[in-house]
N, C-alpha and C positions, 0 to 999 in steps of 0.2 A: 249344546248351543248351536243354532243353525247359522251358517254363513250366508249373508245376503248382500245384494246390491240394491240401492234405494234410488228411486227417481222422485223428485219433488218439483211439481209445476205450479207456479204461483199465477192464478188467474185473477180476473177482476172481481169475482164474487167468492170463489172457493179456491183453496190450495189443495191440490190432489197429490196423494202419496202412494207409490207402488213399491213393493219389495219383491225381488225374485230370489228364491232359494237356489243357490248355486249348485247344490247337490241333487235336489229332487225336481227343480223347475217349478215348484209350487209358487203361486203368485198371491201375495197379500195386498189388499187395497183399502184405502180409507180417504176421507175428505174432512177438511176443517174450514171454517170461514176464513177468508183472507183478511189481512189487517193492513189496509192501504197506508195508514200513517207510518207503519214500520213493517214491511213485508217479512222481515226476519222473524217476527213474533209468530206469524202464521206458519212459517217454515218449521220452526222448532216445535210448535204445538202439534203439527202433523206427524213429525217423527216420533214424538212422545206418545201420541195416540196409537201409532203403528206398533210400538213396543207393548202397549197394553193389550192390543188385539192378539198378540202372539201368545197370550196366556201365561206370561211370566217366565217362559222358557229361556228368554234371553236371545239377543240378536248380536252376532259377530258381523259388524258392518265392514265389508271389504271395499266399498266405494259408494260415493253419493254423487249423483248428477242433478243439476239444478236448472230449471227453465225459469228465467227471470223476466219481469216486465219493467224493471226500473228504468232502463234507457228508453223503452218504447213509450211509457207513460209520460216521461219528461218531454219527449218530442211531440206527442199527440196533444198534450196540454199546453204546449208552447211555453214551458217554464225554462226559458233561456235568458240569462242575464249575465253581465260581467264577462262578455266574450269579445276577444280582440282578433284582428286579422292582419297579417303581415304579407305583403305581396310585392311583386316587382314594380319598380318606379315606372309610372305611366299607366299602370293597370289597376288603379285604385277603384275604378267603377265597374269592375267585372261582375260584381253581384247585382248591380243595378241594371246592367245590360242584359244579363242572364240569357234566356232563349226567347225566340219569337213565338213559340208555341203558346196557344191560348186554350185553356180548359174548355171542353164542350164545343170545340171547333170555332171557325172564324165567324160564325153567326153571332158569337158572343163578344166579338172584338170591341164593339162600341160600349159595352157595359162592364167588361171585366176591368177591375183595378188590381194592379200587381200587389200582392200581399207584402207586408213589411219584410225587409231583408233579414236574414239570420243575424247579421252584424250591421248595426247602423253605420253610416259612412263616417261619422265622427270617431268611430273606434277602428278605422282602417288606417294603417301606416305603411309606407313603401320604403324600400331599400334599393339603392343603386346596384347595378350588376345585371348582366344579361347573357343567356345561353341561347344557341340556336336549336333547331328541332333535332339535331343529332347530338346535342350535348356539348358542343364546342363553345368555349368562352368567347363572347363577343365583347363584353365589357367586364372588367374585374369587379368582384364583390366589394362593396363599400363597407369596410369595418367601422368607419367613423359613423356613418348613418345608422348602422345596425346597433351600435352602442346607444346612440341618441334615442332610437325607437324603443329599445329595451328599457331605458330609464323612464321614458314617457309612460309606458304601460305600468311600470312599478309605481310611479307617482300617482297614477289614476286608480290604483288598486285593482287593475284588471289582471286576473291570474290565469284564466283559461285562454290560450292563444293558439290559433291555427296559422301555419306557415305554408304558403303555396307560391312558389316562384315559377315563372314561365319556363316551360320545357324541363322542369326538374325530374320528370319521368325518365328523361334520357341521361341525366347526370345530377345526382343528388348533392353534389359537393357544396353548392351555395346554401342550400337549406341546412345542411349539417353544420356549417360555420355559423349560421344564424342561431341554431340551437345552442351552440357553445357560448355565444355571446349572451343569450338569455339565461343560461345556467349561471354565468358569472355575474351578470348585472341584475338579474331578477330571480333569485333562487326560489321564490315561492311559486313561480309560474308552472302551470301544467301545460305541456307543449305537445302538439300533434303536427308532424311533418307530412306533407302530401306524398313524398317519396316513400314513406313508411306505410301510410294508410292505403294509397291507391296509386301505384306506379303505372299510370295509364294516361293517355292524352285526353283532350277536351278539358280546357281550363276551368270552365264554370262548374261542371259536375265534380271535377277533382277538388275544387275549392270548397264547395258546399259539403261534400263527403268528409273532407278533412275537418271542417268547422263543426260538423255534427259530432265527429269523434271527440274533438276538444270540448264541446259543450257538455257531453254526457260523462266525460272521464271523471270529474270530481265526484259526482253522485254515485257512479258505478264503483269507483275505487273505495269510497267510503262505505257503501253498503256491503261489498264483498269482504272488506277488511273486518267490519263489525261482525258479519255473519261467521267468518272464519274464527274470530276470537271466541264468540259464544258457542260455536259448534265444537271447537277444540280439536279439529282434524282437517286435513286437506279435502277438497272436493273439486268437481269439475262443473263447467257451465256449458249449456247448450248454445251453439252459434247459429246464425241465420242460414249458413250454407249447408246445413244438414250434418255438421260434425260437432264434436265437443272439444274442449280445451280446459286445462287446469285453471283454476281461479287465479293463481299467481301469474299465469301467462296472459289470460284474457284481459286483465286490467290494463295492459299496454295498448290494447286496441278494442275498447269497449263497444265501438260501433258495430262490431261483428255479432253482438248479442241482441240487436234491435228486434228481431223476429224469433226470439229464442223459443218461447212456448209453442206458437203455431207451427214452427218448423218441426218440432218433436212430434206433434200430433199427426202431421202428414206422413212422417216416417213410420210411426207406430201403426197407423191405419194401413200403410202399404204392406207391412209385414203380415198383419192380420188378413188382408185381402189375398195376398199371395198364398198364404197357408190354406185359405178356403178355396183356392183355385181360380182367383181373379187376378190376372197379371196387370191389367190396365183398368183403373178406376178413377172416379172423382171422389175426393175426400171433402167432408163438410164438418167443421168443428164449431158446434153451436155452444156459446158460453152465455154468461149473464149480460155482457156488454156488447159483444159483437159476434159475427160469424166469419170464419176463415175458410176459404175454399182453395183447393189445390188439385192438380191433375197428376196422376201417376201413370207413366207409360212403361210397360214391361218391368214393373217392380220398382222403378226409380221416379221420385217426384221431379218435375221440371224445375230447372234452376235458371235464374235470370240475373243480369247485372243492371237491369233497367228499372229497378224497383224504387219506391219512395216510402217514406214514413211521414204521415201527415202531409205537409206541403214541401218537404225537403227531399230532393232527389238523392238517392244513396246508391252509388255504383259498385257496391260490394257484392260479391256473389251471395245470393239468397234463394231459398226455396220460392218458386214463383207462386205467390199467394195473392188472392183478392180478398179484402176485408170490407165488410159492410156493417153498419150499425144496426144489426138485427139480431139481438140476443133476448134472453128471457126478461131482462130488465129494461128493454127498449120501451120508451114512453109513448103512449097514444095521445095525440093532441089534434086540435081543430085549427086548420089554417085560417087566415083572414078571409079566404073565399068561402069558408064554411065546409070544407072537405076534411075527411078523416085522414090523418097522417100517422105513421108509426116510425119512431127513431128519427135520426141517429142518436138523439140524446137518451141517456140511460139513467135509471135510478141507482145503478151500481149495487154495491154490497151494503152501503150505509147512506140513506135510510133503507134503500131497497124498495121492492114493490109494496103496494098497500097491504097485501096479505101477510107480509113479514111482521107487521105490527111494530115497526120501529120508527114510526112517524112519517112514512111515505104517504103522500097525498095524491099522486098522479097515477092514473091507470097504466099498467104495463102489460106486456105480452103474457107474463106469468099469471097476472090477475085474470086475464081472459081465459087461460087454460083452466085455472082453478074454478072460475065461475061455471064453465061448461062441464066440469066434472072430469076432464081429461087428465088432470093431475090430482093425486091424492091430497087429503087435507093435512099433509105433513111432508117434509123432505128428510132425506138421509135416514130412512127407516124409522121415522118418528122423533129424531133428534131435534128437528126444527119444526114445531107446529105452525100451521098456516091458519090465518083468520079468514075463513070462507065468507062470513057475513060482511066483513069489511070490504073484501073484493067485490061482493055482490053490490054493496052500496055504491062503490066507485063506478062500476059498470053502469048501474042504473042512472046515476047522475050524468054520466057522459051520454048515455042513450037519450035522455031527456033533451039535451042540447042539440043532438043530431036529429031528433024526431024519429028514432028507430026503436024497435024493441030491444031489450037487453041482449037477447040471444043473437039477433042480427048484428048488433054492435060488437059483441065479443067475437063472433065468427068473422066479421069484417076486419077486426084487428089482426086475427091470425092469417086471414087471406092476404092482407097487405104485407105482413111479415114474410109469408111464403114467396110472394112475388119479389120482394127485396132479395131474398136468398137465391131465387132462380135467376135473377139478373146477374148476380155475382158469378154464378155457374156459367152463364152464357158468355161472360167476358173472358173466361179462361178456355172456353171450348169453341163456340161459334166464331168468335173474333180471331181465333188462331187456326181456323180451318178444320176443326174437329167436330164430328157429329155427336152431340150429347147423347143421342139414342144408342150409341155403341158402348156406353160406359155405365156399369152399375155404380151406384152411389154408396160410399161407406160413410155413414153419419155417426157422429159421436159427440162427446161433450154433454153437459147436463141438459141442455135444451135441444141438442142436435136431432134426436129421433122424433121430436114432438110433431114435426110437420112432414114426416117421411111420405105419407100417402098423398098429400097435396103436391109435393114436388114430383112424384111419379106422374101424376096427371098433367101438371103444368108443362113439364119438359119431355114427356114421353120416355122416361127412363125405363130400362128393362127390369130393374129391381133396386131395392135399397137394402144394404147389409148393415145390421147394427151389431157391433162386436160385444162380447161379454164385458161387463163393467165399463160401459161407454163413457161414463164421466171421468174415467182414469186413463183413457187411451194416450193422452199427451204425456202424462207422467210415465206410462209404460214405454212410450216411444223414446224417452230419454235413455232407456237401458238398451236400446237396439242400435245405438249410434257409434260409429268409429270416431277416433280422434282425427281431426282434419284441419289443414291449413291451406289457404289458396294464395298463389303468387302470380303476378302478371307483369309483362313488360311490353310496352308499345314498340312495334317495329313495322313501320309503314313502308311497303315496297311492292312493286309489281314483278320484280325479278329477285326472288328469294335466294339469298346466298346461303347455301347449305352449311358452310362453315360458321357463318354468323348465327344461324338458327341453332346449330349444335352448341355454340358458345352460350347463347341465352338460356336454352333449356338446361344446360349443365349448371349454370349459375343459379337458376330458379330451383332446381332439384337439390343443390347444395344448401340453399337457404331452408328448404323444406326439411331436409335431413337433419340439420342442426336443431331446428325447433322440435322435431319428433324425438331426437336423441335426449333433449331435456325432459321430454315426457316419458322417457324410459323405453322407447321402441328402437330395438337394434336392427330390425328388418322392415323398414317402411315400404309402402307401395306408392309409386309415383304415377299419376294419371295426367297425361298431356291433353291439351286442346288448343284450338286456334280460332281466332275471329277473322273471317274473310268477307270480302264484298266484291261486287263488280265495280271497276274503276268509274268514279263519278257518283256512286251512291253515297248517301250520308248515314247509312246504318250498316251493321255487320250481322253476320250469321255465325254462331259458334258451332264448331263440329269437333268431335273427338279426333285426336291424332294418335297414331300407333306409337308404341314404345319401341325400343331398339334403335338400330343405326339410322341416322338421318341422311338419306341418299335420294337419288332421283325417284326411285320407286315410292319412297315414303312421301315425298312431295306430291307425286301424282295421286296417291291414295287420298291425301287430305283434300286436294282440289276436287276430286270426283265426289267425295263426301259433301263438299260444299255445294256443288251443282245439285246433288240429290236433295239436300236439305232446303235449298232455295226453291226448288221446284215444288216440294211438298208444302212449304209455307206460303208461297206466292203464286203458284200455278205456272211458272215458267222458269227456264234456265237457258244460259248461253254457252252450252258445251262446245259447240263447233263454230262459234262466231268470233273470229279474231278481232272484231271491232270492240268487243267487250272483254277487256283483259281482267283477270282475277287479281285483286289486290289483297295482300296480307296486311293485317292491322295490329293484332295483339297475339302474343304467345303466352300460354298459361300452363301452370303446373299445380295440381292438387297433391299435397303430401298426406298420405293416409296411414294411420296406425290402427290396424284391424283389431277388433275386440271379438269375443265369443258372444254371439247373440243368444238371448234366451229362446228356448224352443217352446212353442205353444203346444200344450198337451191336449189330446182329444178329451171331450167330455164323456166320462165313463158311464155315469148314471145321473138321473135327476135327483135334486135334493128334496127337501120337504117344504110345503107351503100350500095353504088352502086357497081354493078359488072362492071368490065372494062376488057380490053384486052391488053396483052403485049406480045412481042416476047420472047418466052421461048424455050430453047433447051432441049429436053429429048433424044429421038432417032433421032429426026430431029428438025430443028428450024421452029417454026410456031406460028401464033397468038394463044394465049392461054387464056382462061377465068381466070380472077383474082377475087376471091370472098373475101369480107370482112367478117371475122368470126362473127363479132357482128350482121350481118344481117341474120345469119343462125340459125333458131329456131329448137326446138326438132323435130326429124324426117326428117330434111333436108338431102338430099344426094347430093354429088358432085362426078361426074365421071371424071377420068383422061383421057387425060392430063388436069390439072388445078393447080392453086395455091390458097391456103387459107392464107390470111394475117391478122395479128392483131398487136396490139401495140408492144408487146415484142418478137414476134416470127413469123415464117412462116412455112407452111406445103406444100411442093410440092407433088402433087398427080400424080404419073407417069401413063402413059397409061396402061390399064389393071387393075387398082385399083379403088376402090370406097370408099369414106369417108362418114360416117353417123354420124349425131349429136344425142346423147342420151338425156334423160330427164334432165340431169344435165349440159348439154352444152359441155360434152366431145366429141371430134371427134374420132371416131373409124375407122381405116383404114384397109381394107382387100383386098386381091387379088380377082378379079372377079372369 
């Protein structure tokens, strides 16, 4: 019986499963259709299918890591109800005031209407008491008002409650007393405190982040509890920050799971790229519903606290991702002006594209690929047959409305989808001062490799790397991740007290150590960082801070790193200008429990698989060689036009491009 660790990533269309043999390093992969009504069904079906693939030898499962979309989907679909907000007396309209920033710039000011608040004003209640920005009590906490508020929420049947008092990042005492009152007066309440979720200043962002945590907590707790019962064993959950945590711990802060799957994909792709000799890359995860893009610098994906999920800003640490509605299920439609559009609406897994034969009636990106012959007439090695004629009929009907040929219509759908993906890549590169031409693209996911050649042309990429089993890279990434928790404390000052900084870092490291001790790590690793800015700026730059003693040299190192980072990001720095003092804003600690990462093994020899021919349309329709990827060994080359097929994905090689297989089985595509 082999001992394995299993990663399960639940996507919008498929649930991907990967097992790594802890003795040999052998990797087993499979996929099964997702079950949106109850994601646990797809999760368990995938594990059962994996056991069948093992040939009955039996699997001794030493650990399971899960990438879940439960919290993400709830937020993206705006399924938020029965949520309450408790804040400081006099600040009940903080959600209405929000920020002055307008999407798409000030040219949109006259037309933009603020979206509905996450909590309607009628569900906001205030409690007397006041702290200053240093945490000193200005007015005492009103126990009487707190009891009245708790009973009001109980009477209204509002059970998910976020608590955010002014300046509680500096002193959580008033929030903790509010929680005690809620426990006593409203035992059914699920409570999130801002001092637990995000101990950082900026009241609006801290309030919304806390409310998002409270909103998803019942659904995430229910899902993980149900899955744990059905699975009959403990498991871990992927977090947005690029770490994992046990399910029993993550239920206390479910907001940390909102980018669970996409974060795992970026980390898995980073390991694949580093093994292939590419330290800095762009990663592109193309799924059925969306495409997720990240940037990896020197083996590490960029991390941000300025992210958002849907329309909700979430200031938790997360892998810096841009998501666009450009997946295989993205629907092609005609705008009122008569132009062709693609996405962001998706056919999803049910009913799915027209070619799935499940009742879908709208043309999707997948239908366009099927019509052009770039995708085989089946998925998953024949497990899911595709209705090519139905896709053809859908494309022809759309072409009639546009007054185009079916081939031009299908090609146009793919061209628009490619430009949608390229715009997402530009947001993470050009807008951050990075030259996209310096980065190879690692593309994965079921639909990720389909537009590789067009992205090379549109963006001027040096190459595109497609890992082995690209449809399972996110699930594989789950097995490459350390246990990780993040802690932050706001400390705004231009004159950093070394004693105070040492005290805060010691406190944060103590919190991290306690959490990792519960996870079974006796020797955790602590990584420090700090957010700094020039005095008067409204934004910060995060830089790593050295470990060890906090002294004058330590402070000077962090300040110099800030100058360097600011100059790289914005093109200037004020190193020697005393008029622009450096201001410290936040101190941070990441507590890490290191794991042993799976080692990628070189591809020793090709497998078996015959080359065939199929009619495929690129610039013209012609008989095109179809290669089975398993039959391509190290050093093999494929010149376009051609198609490379495998179990979970397909790589169309356009005319003028060549694909080469490297020592690890990755396919690297370049323009001739």
